[in-house]
C-alpha positions in Angstrom: -41.5 13.6 27.3 -38.5 13.6 25.0 -35.1 13.1 26.6 -32.8 16.1 26.3 -30.2 16.1 23.5 -27.5 18.2 22.0 -23.9 19.1 22.6 -22.9 18.9 26.3 -25.7 16.5 27.3 -24.7 13.3 29.1 -26.8 10.4 30.3 -26.0 8.3 33.4 -27.7 5.5 35.3 -28.3 6.0 39.1 -30.0 3.2 40.9 -31.2 1.8 37.6 -32.8 5.2 36.6 -31.5 7.3 33.8 -30.4 10.9 34.6 -29.3 13.6 32.2 -26.6 16.1 32.9 -25.3 19.0 30.8 -21.9 20.6 30.8 -20.6 23.7 29.0 -17.0 22.4 29.1 -16.3 20.9 25.6 -13.2 19.2 26.8 -15.0 17.5 29.6 -17.8 16.5 27.3 -15.4 14.9 24.8 -13.5 13.1 27.6 -16.7 11.6 29.0 -18.1 10.6 25.6 -14.8 9.1 24.5 -15.2 6.4 27.2 -17.3 4.6 24.5 -14.5 4.1 22.1 -15.4 3.4 18.5 -14.5 -0.1 17.5 -14.5 -0.4 13.7 -16.3 -3.6 12.7 -14.9 -4.8 9.4 -12.7 -7.8 8.5 -9.6 -5.7 7.8 -9.6 -3.9 11.2 -10.4 -7.2 12.9 -7.3 -8.7 11.2 -5.2 -5.7 12.0 -6.1 -5.7 15.7 -5.7 -9.4 16.0 -2.2 -9.3 14.3 -1.1 -6.4 16.5 -2.4 -8.2 19.6 -0.7 -11.5 18.7 2.6 -9.7 17.9 2.6 -7.6 21.1 1.5 -10.5 23.3 4.4 -12.8 22.3 7.0 -10.0 22.5 5.9 -9.1 26.0 6.0 -12.7 27.1 9.6 -13.2 26.0 11.9 -13.6 29.1 14.3 -11.1 27.6 11.7 -8.5 27.0 10.3 -8.9 30.6 13.8 -8.5 32.0 14.5 -5.4 29.8 11.2 -3.9 30.5 11.6 -4.2 34.3 14.9 -2.3 34.0 13.4 0.4 31.8 10.3 0.8 33.9 12.5 1.2 37.0 14.4 4.1 35.5 11.3 5.7 34.2 9.4 5.4 37.5 12.3 7.0 39.4 12.1 10.1 37.1 8.3 10.4 37.0 7.3 9.4 40.6 5.9 12.4 42.5 7.2 11.0 45.8 10.6 9.7 46.9 11.4 6.0 46.1 14.5 4.0 46.0 15.2 2.7 42.4 15.5 -1.1 42.0 14.8 -1.8 45.7 11.3 -0.3 45.6 10.7 -2.1 42.3 11.8 -5.5 43.7 9.5 -5.0 46.7 6.6 -4.1 44.3 7.3 -7.2 42.2 7.1 -9.4 45.3 3.8 -7.8 46.4 2.3 -8.3 42.9 3.4 -11.9 42.7 1.9 -12.7 46.1 -1.1 -10.4 45.5 -0.6 -8.5 48.7 -2.8 -5.7 49.8 -1.2 -3.0 47.7 -1.7 -5.1 44.6 -5.3 -5.8 45.4 -6.1 -2.2 46.0 -4.5 -1.2 42.7 -6.3 -4.0 40.8 -9.6 -3.1 42.3 -9.2 0.6 41.4 -8.1 -0.2 37.8 -4.5 1.1 38.4 -3.0 -2.4 38.0 -3.6 -4.6 35.0 -3.4 -8.1 33.5 -1.7 -8.1 30.1 -2.1 -4.3 29.8 0.1 -3.9 26.8 -2.0 -6.4 24.8 -5.7 -5.6 25.6 -5.8 -2.0 26.8 -6.8 -0.7 23.3 -9.2 -3.6 22.6 -12.4 -3.4 24.8 -13.8 -6.6 23.5 -10.7 -8.6 24.2 -10.5 -7.0 27.7 -14.1 -8.1 28.4 -13.3 -11.7 27.4 -10.3 -11.8 29.8 -12.3 -10.4 32.7 -15.1 -13.0 32.2 -12.6 -15.8 32.2 -10.8 -14.4 35.3 -14.1 -14.2 37.1 -14.9 -17.8 36.4 -11.4 -19.0 37.5 -11.8 -18.9 41.3 -11.2 -21.4 44.1 -8.5 -23.9 44.8 -9.2 -26.1 41.8 -8.8 -23.2 39.5 -5.4 -22.4 41.0 -3.9 -25.9 40.2 -1.8 -25.9 37.1 -3.1 -29.0 35.3 -3.3 -27.9 31.7 -1.2 -26.0 29.1 -3.7 -23.1 29.3 -3.2 -22.8 33.1 0.6 -23.0 32.7 0.4 -20.2 30.1 -1.8 -18.1 32.5 0.7 -18.6 35.3 3.5 -17.4 33.1 1.4 -14.4 32.1 0.8 -13.7 35.8 4.6 -13.5 36.2 4.8 -11.1 33.3 2.0 -8.9 34.8 3.8 -8.9 38.2 6.9 -7.6 36.5 5.0 -4.8 34.7 3.0 -3.9 37.9 6.1 -3.8 40.1 6.9 -0.2 39.6 3.2 0.8 39.8 3.1 -0.7 43.3 6.4 1.1 44.1 4.8 4.4 43.1 1.7 3.6 45.1 3.6 2.7 48.2 5.7 5.9 47.9 2.5 8.0 47.7 1.0 6.2 50.8 4.2 6.9 52.8 3.8 10.5 51.8 0.4 10.6 53.5 -1.8 10.5 50.4 -5.1 8.7 50.2 -5.5 5.3 48.6 -7.5 6.9 45.8 -4.8 9.5 45.1 -2.0 6.9 45.3 -3.9 4.6 43.0 -4.3 7.4 40.5 -0.6 8.2 40.5 0.3 4.5 40.1 -2.0 4.3 37.1 -0.8 7.6 35.7 2.8 6.2 35.5 1.6 4.7 32.1 -2.1 4.6 31.4 -2.6 2.1 28.6 -6.4 2.7 28.6 -6.0 6.2 27.2 -6.6 6.0 23.4 -7.2 9.6 22.3 -10.3 11.2 20.8 -9.0 11.6 17.2 -10.0 8.6 15.1 -6.6 8.6 13.4 -4.9 8.1 16.8 -7.3 5.4 17.8 -6.6 3.6 14.5 -2.8 3.7 15.1 -3.1 2.6 18.7 -5.3 -0.4 17.7 -3.0 -1.5 14.8 0.6 -0.4 15.5 2.5 -2.2 18.3 3.6 -0.1 21.3 2.7 3.2 19.6 0.1 3.9 22.4 2.8 3.3 25.1 5.2 5.7 23.3 2.6 8.4 23.0 1.6 8.0 26.6 5.3 8.0 27.6 6.0 11.3 25.8 2.7 12.8 27.2 3.6 11.7 30.8 7.1 13.0 30.4 5.9 16.5 29.4 3.4 16.6 32.3 6.1 15.4 34.7 8.3 18.4 33.8 5.4 20.9 34.1 4.3 19.6 37.5 7.8 19.7 39.1 10.4 21.3 36.8 13.1 21.4 39.5 12.8 17.8 40.7 12.3 16.5 37.2 15.4 18.3 35.9 17.5 17.1 38.8 16.6 13.5 38.4 17.0 13.7 34.6 20.4 15.4 35.0 21.6 12.5 37.2 20.7 10.0 34.4 22.5 12.3 31.9 25.6 12.5 34.1 25.7 8.7 34.5 25.3 8.1 30.8 28.0 10.6 29.9 30.4 9.2 32.5 30.1 5.8 31.0 30.4 7.2 27.5 33.6 9.2 28.3 35.1 6.0 29.9 34.6 4.0 26.7 34.5 6.5 23.9 38.0 5.6 22.7 37.5 1.9 23.3 37.4 0.0 20.0 35.0 -2.5 21.5 32.5 0.3 22.1 33.2 2.0 18.8 32.3 -1.0 16.7 28.9 -1.6 18.3 26.0 -1.2 16.0 24.3 2.2 16.4 21.0 0.8 17.4 22.7 -1.1 20.2 24.4 2.0 21.5 21.2 4.0 21.4 19.2 1.3 23.2 21.7 0.1 25.9 24.4 1.4 28.2 27.6 -0.7 27.6 30.5 -1.4 29.9 33.2 -4.0 30.3 34.8 -5.7 33.3 38.0 -7.2 31.9 36.9 -8.9 28.7 33.3 -9.4 29.9 30.8 -7.2 28.1 27.7 -6.0 30.0 24.9 -3.8 29.0 21.8 -2.3 30.6 18.6 -1.3 28.7 17.8 2.4 28.7 14.3 3.6 29.5 12.5 4.4 26.3 11.6 8.1 26.1 13.6 9.2 29.1 16.6 7.2 28.0 16.4 8.6 24.4 16.1 12.2 25.5 18.4 12.3 28.5 20.9 9.6 27.7 21.2 8.9 24.0 20.8 12.5 22.8 23.6 13.8 25.1 25.8 10.8 24.1 25.3 11.6 20.4 26.0 15.3 20.9 29.1 14.5 22.9 30.2 12.1 20.2 29.7 14.9 17.6 31.6 17.4 19.6 34.6 15.2 20.3 34.8 13.6 16.9 37.6 14.4 14.5 35.8 13.0 11.5 34.4 15.3 8.9 31.1 13.4 8.6 30.2 13.4 12.3 27.3 15.8 11.7 25.8 13.4 9.1 25.9 10.6 11.6 24.3 12.8 14.3 21.4 13.7 12.1 21.0 10.1 11.0 20.7 8.8 14.5 18.4 11.5 15.6 16.0 10.7 12.8 16.2 7.0 13.6 15.6 7.7 17.3 12.4 9.7 16.7 11.0 7.2 14.2 11.9 4.0 16.0 12.8 4.6 19.7 9.6 6.6 20.0 7.7 4.1 17.8 6.2 6.9 15.8 6.0 4.9 12.6 2.4 5.0 11.3 2.7 1.6 9.6 0.3 -1.0 11.0 1.8 -4.3 12.1 -0.4 -6.1 9.6 1.6 -4.7 6.6 4.9 -3.7 8.3 6.8 -6.9 7.3 5.6 -6.5 3.8 6.7 -2.9 3.6 10.1 -3.8 5.0 10.5 -6.6 2.5 9.5 -4.3 -0.3 12.1 -1.7 0.6 14.7 -4.3 1.8 15.0 -2.4 5.1 14.8 -3.5 8.7 13.1 -0.4 10.3 14.0 -1.3 13.9 17.7 -1.9 13.4 18.0 0.6 10.5 19.8 -1.7 8.2 19.2 -3.8 5.1 17.6 -7.2 5.2 19.8 -8.4 2.3 23.0 -6.6 2.0 24.9 -5.5 -1.2 27.0 -8.6 -1.3 24.1 -11.0 -0.9 22.0 -9.1 -3.6 24.5 -10.3 -6.2 23.1 -13.8 -5.9 19.8 -15.3 -7.0 17.1 -15.1 -4.2 17.2 -18.8 -3.2 21.0 -18.3 -2.5 20.6 -15.2 -0.4 21.5 -16.7 2.9 24.2 -16.5 5.5 26.0 -19.3 7.2 23.7 -18.9 10.3 20.5 -18.5 8.4 17.7 -20.8 9.4 18.0 -24.2 7.5 14.1 -24.3 7.4 14.0 -21.0 5.5 16.9 -22.0 3.3 15.0 -25.3 2.4 11.7 -23.4 1.9 13.3 -20.8 -0.4 15.0 -23.5 -2.5 11.7 -25.5 -2.9 9.2 -22.7 -3.7 7.9 -22.8 -7.3 10.2 -21.4 -9.9 7.2 -20.0 -11.7 6.9 -17.0 -9.3 7.0 -13.8 -11.3 10.0 -11.4 -11.0 8.2 -9.0 -8.6 7.7 -11.9 -6.1 11.1 -13.4 -6.2 12.0 -11.9 -2.8 9.8 -14.5 -1.3 12.3 -17.1 -2.4 15.1 -15.4 -0.5 15.8 -17.2 2.8 16.8 -13.9 4.4 13.6 -12.2 3.3 11.5 -15.2 4.3 13.0 -15.3 7.8 12.5 -11.6 8.3 8.9 -11.8 7.0 8.1 -14.8 9.2 9.5 -13.3 12.4 7.9 -10.0 11.6 4.5 -11.6 12.0 5.2 -14.3 14.6 7.5 -12.3 17.0 9.2 -14.2 19.7 7.1 -17.3 19.6 8.0 -17.6 15.9 11.7 -17.6 16.7 11.3 -20.4 19.2 9.2 -22.4 16.8 11.7 -21.9 14.1 14.5 -23.2 16.3 12.4 -26.4 16.8 11.7 -26.8 13.1 15.4 -26.1 12.3 16.3 -29.1 14.5 13.9 -31.3 12.6 15.2 -30.1 9.2 18.8 -30.7 10.2 17.9 -34.2 11.3 15.8 -35.0 8.2 18.4 -33.6 5.7 21.3 -34.9 7.8 22.8 -31.4 8.1 25.7 -30.9 10.5 25.0 -29.2 13.8 25.8 -25.4 14.1 28.5 -24.0 16.4 27.8 -24.2 20.1 26.1 -21.3 21.8 27.4 -19.3 24.8 25.4 -18.4 27.9 25.4 -14.9 26.6 23.1 -16.1 23.7 20.4 -17.5 26.1 17.0 -15.6 26.2 17.0 -13.0 28.9 20.8 -13.3 29.6 21.7 -11.6 26.3 19.9 -8.4 27.3 22.5 -7.8 30.1 25.5 -10.0 29.4 27.2 -10.3 26.0 30.1 -12.6 26.8 33.8 -12.4 26.7 35.7 -11.7 23.4 32.5 -12.3 21.4 32.8 -11.4 17.8 29.5 -10.2 16.4 28.4 -8.0 13.5 29.7 -4.5 13.8 28.4 -1.0 12.7 31.0 -0.9 10.0 29.6 -3.7 7.9 26.4 -1.9 6.8 28.3 1.3 6.1 30.8 -0.6 3.9 28.0 -2.1 1.8 26.4 1.3 1.4 29.7 2.7 0.3 30.4 -0.1 -2.1 27.0 0.3 -3.7 27.8 4.0 -4.2 31.2 3.4 -5.7 29.7 0.8 -8.0 27.2 3.3 -9.3 29.9 5.9 -9.8 32.1 3.5 -11.6 29.2 2.5 -13.8 28.6 6.1 -14.7 32.3 6.6 -15.5 32.3 3.5 -17.8 29.1 4.9 -19.5 30.7 8.3 -20.1 33.8 6.6 -21.4 31.9 4.4 -23.9 29.9 7.4 -25.0 33.1 9.4 -25.6 31.8 12.2 -23.4 35.1 13.5 -21.9 33.6 16.5 -20.2 31.0 14.4 -18.4 33.6 11.8 -17.4 35.9 14.4 -15.9 33.0 16.2 -14.2 31.8 13.0 -12.6 35.4 12.0 -11.6 36.0 15.3 -10.0 32.6 15.5 -8.2 33.0 12.1 -6.7 36.7 11.9 -6.3 36.7 10.6 -2.7 34.5 7.7 -3.9 36.7 7.0 -6.9 39.7 6.8 -4.7 38.1 4.1 -2.5 36.6 2.0 -5.4 39.6 -0.3 -6.1 40.3 -1.1 -2.5 36.6 -1.6 -1.7 36.4 -4.1 -4.5 39.3 -6.0 -3.0 37.4 -6.0 0.3 34.4 -7.4 -1.3 36.4 -10.3 -2.7 38.0 -10.9 0.7 34.7 -10.9 2.5 33.3 -13.3 -0.1 36.2 -15.7 0.8 35.6 -15.3 4.5 31.8 -16.0 4.1 32.6 -19.1 2.2 34.9 -20.3 4.9 32.3 -19.6 7.6 29.7 -21.6 5.5 32.3 -24.4 5.2 32.8 -24.5 9.0 29.0 -24.6 9.6 28.6 -27.5 7.1 31.7 -29.5 8.1 30.6 -32.9 9.4 33.8 -33.6 11.2 34.3 -30.6 13.5 32.8 -30.5 16.9 30.4 -27.7 17.8 32.9 -26.1 20.2 35.6 -26.1 17.5 33.2 -24.6 15.0 32.5 -21.8 17.5 36.2 -21.1 17.9 36.9 -21.0 14.2 33.8 -19.0 13.3 34.7 -16.4 15.9 38.2 -16.2 14.5 36.9 -15.5 11.0 34.3 -13.1 12.3 37.1 -11.2 14.0 39.0 -11.0 10.7 35.9 -9.8 8.9 35.3 -7.1 11.5 38.8 -5.8 11.2 38.5 -5.8 7.4 35.2 -3.9 7.6 36.6 -1.4 10.1 39.5 -0.5 7.8 37.3 -0.3 4.8 34.9 2.0 6.7 37.8 4.4 7.1 38.0 4.7 3.3 34.6 6.5 3.2 34.8 10.2 2.1 35.7 12.1 5.2 37.2 9.0 6.9 40.6 8.4 8.3 42.1 7.1 5.0 40.1 9.4 2.7 39.6 12.8 4.3 37.6 14.8 1.8 39.7 14.3 -1.3 43.1 14.0 0.3 45.1 11.1 -1.1 45.3 7.8 0.7 49.0 7.2 1.6 51.0 4.1 0.7 51.7 3.7 4.4 48.0 3.4 5.2 47.4 0.8 2.5 50.4 -1.2 3.8 49.0 -1.0 7.4 45.6 -2.2 6.0 47.2 -5.2 4.3 49.1 -6.1 7.4 45.9 -6.0 9.5 43.9 -8.0 6.9 46.3 -10.9 7.1 45.1 -14.2 8.7 46.8 -14.9 12.0 47.3 -18.6 11.6 49.7 -20.4 14.0 51.4 -23.6 13.0 49.7 -25.5 15.9 46.3 -24.2 14.7 47.1 -25.4 11.1 48.1 -28.9 12.3 45.1 -29.4 14.5 42.6 -28.1 12.0 44.2 -30.2 9.2 43.8 -33.3 11.2 40.2 -32.6 12.4 38.7 -31.1 9.3 40.9 -31.4 6.1 38.3 -29.8 3.8 37.8 -26.8 6.0 41.6 -26.4 6.5 42.2 -26.5 2.8 39.6 -23.7 2.2 41.0 -21.6 5.0 44.5 -22.0 3.7 43.3 -20.9 0.3 41.7 -17.8 1.8 44.8 -16.9 3.7 46.9 -17.1 0.5 44.3 -15.2 -1.6 44.0 -12.3 0.8 47.8 -11.9 1.1 48.6 -12.3 -2.6 45.7 -10.1 -3.7 46.8 -7.4 -1.3 50.5 -7.5 -2.3 49.7 -7.6 -6.1 47.3 -4.7 -6.0 49.3 -2.5 -3.7 51.0 -0.5 -6.4 47.8 -0.2 -8.4 45.7 0.9 -5.5 48.2 3.4 -4.3 48.5 4.9 -7.7 44.8 5.1 -8.3 44.0 6.8 -5.0 46.6 9.5 -5.5 45.6 10.4 -9.1 
């Protein structure tokens, strides 16, 4: 007898005997047959899956990621839970039960609603099988004793899994309190984010197996939509509370310069507030935070903005949110760092890897004062015979981005260790001291007091400078060709950029001086690490103020509102603000402790002041032509 076949026929084993069932529901048939996911067996897919698994694994084991993820999951669970739960308190209780492997955790684990390393192995059945086999062998008291690096790592992974299962247990407990069965409560806990779902379309399965976190983002959006359909009123009420909280914080700080200068990716990813000078931030839930917190903030920013290019910024951030916050980029992790290097663009932060100023140097010299000395040494010692197309690999900035793109968090920690060895071997001075706000995990929530970091203005200024350089090049070309009409047409079409060109070139020279001073501070053998921190922060503050004022020179900005001339008063205000605030006591102390650094800083102070005063008349005249 031949077994039945055809569409809709399914075979199952009951008591060791095969039975055949037929369904006329095509969706049910596809769902049942999709349980046997196709795993492409070829070297390229094996490498892509392995790279994605390695990258995801070491990101999720980072203490900072675990802390951020706990906060994000808590917000998401509050919105999506079908039964009432207390945010934070319920999650902390769930974490405790997961860590102690209490009854709720055991029920969820037995039903498949809880997981071990779910981010990493859910889309890789073979890897999941290996982990389960090892877990089944690891039983008894002896197996629980941490007496090897492997067991220490497993214990740390158990802590990570407890954090990720905390909100699942909170949802489970809420369902049990509501009178639901253990089976239903387990389903709702698993449904909070089901990493085992991989889709039926081969293209989706390919992306989930090769692109980090894209499966989680797809599941998040899918679950978000179902949450609204199941309970529109309750879902909307909870989401509205998040929106109201986000807008309340935004309105409180929208005119605060400390908030304005934050990089856009930082604003989109975190809620920021200050207590005195202390800066705190809280991670937003991914999809829920983007839709119900970031989007309302950006719309409010557009509505209350007096700047003429506010709409452009709104569209830019919306595009970045949908491509990065939702992780909808189709680029597999195996090639993503190569793509970013090729286009010189950090996809996550939405900024250049090597900025305009650094591109003016040969690749081995493309580094910053805080660039890894390991990467600086490697870039300087790679063979000179590399062809032109490959020269980026000799850039320390590209090298470091490329390396961290493949090694994730573990790579950063290993690089810190090799940097210490390189500094010792090459007898390099120690870098400035680090604050507690720079420690792993802490930096996700606390950013320190009066910390001077890179601001949103810097990247915009480099983009603006690149544009003005191109326009100036075209004007020079038309002038040499004697094409008066083309010269006048280009001058008129790009008048706001032409007005900003002279001042922006002065900014570039000033920033070059400041960068050289920061490098001198880092390399000064006499200064203490604490003194280096103080002086580096001071220079970074000056650079940030310079970039902020230069940013206002953009077309549509405060000093260049769509073709209106820049006033002499504005230029004078800029020069006053660009000046270096050096006290006599600071000069004396620095001169005694680090004469070489003092000499350079004094030269920069003089250069900035003299350059600004000498060019004032010329700049004012040029921007008013």
